[in-house]
N, C-alpha and C positions, 0 to 999 in steps of 0.2 A: 566799170562795175566795182562796187566796194567788195572787201573781203567777205562780208556777210552775205551779200547778194550772190557772189560766186559760189559760196558754200551752200546756200539754200538750193541753188540750181543743181549742184552736184549731188545733193542729198536726196533728191526726188526718187531715184531708183531704190535706194535703201528704205525709204519710207514705205514704198509699195511692198517690199518684202516684209517689213515689220508688221504692216497692217494685215498681211495674210497669214501670220503665225497663229495657229489654233491652239497649240500646246506648248506653253512656255516652260514646262518641266521636261520636255523631250530632250533626249541626249543630243549633244552637239558633236561635231567631228573631233573636238579637243577632248581627250580622255578626262572623264570626271566632270565635265562641264555640261550645263543645260543651255537651252536656247536663251533663257533669261540671263545666265552668266555671260554669254557672248554679247548680248545687247548691252548689259551693264559695262562690260569692258570697252565696247565701241563708244558708248556715250562718255565714259570717263576719259578715255584717251583723246577723243575729239574735242571735248571741252578744254582739256589742257592745251591742245594744239591751237585752238582759237584764242584762248587767254594769252598764250605766248605771243600772239600776233596783235594783241591790243584790242581784241573784240570784247565789248562789255557784255557780260552774260547774266541772264536771270539766275535765280537760285537753282541749284542742281535738283533734278527730280528725286523723289524719295525712294525710288526703286521698286515700288509696288506696281503691279500690272492689273 
């Protein structure tokens, strides 16, 4: 499997959680953060991880939900 294929397979459970979020403004366990803030953090850090491993990425999402 390529890095991209492995990543996509591992991403499936997170995708299920994200698709189930009804309120992106809900408070997160991190003080002062919302569900949207957590997702933005995950997307940003995971993009950096993949880029560091040579994965070609599409443009970053604009952050709107």
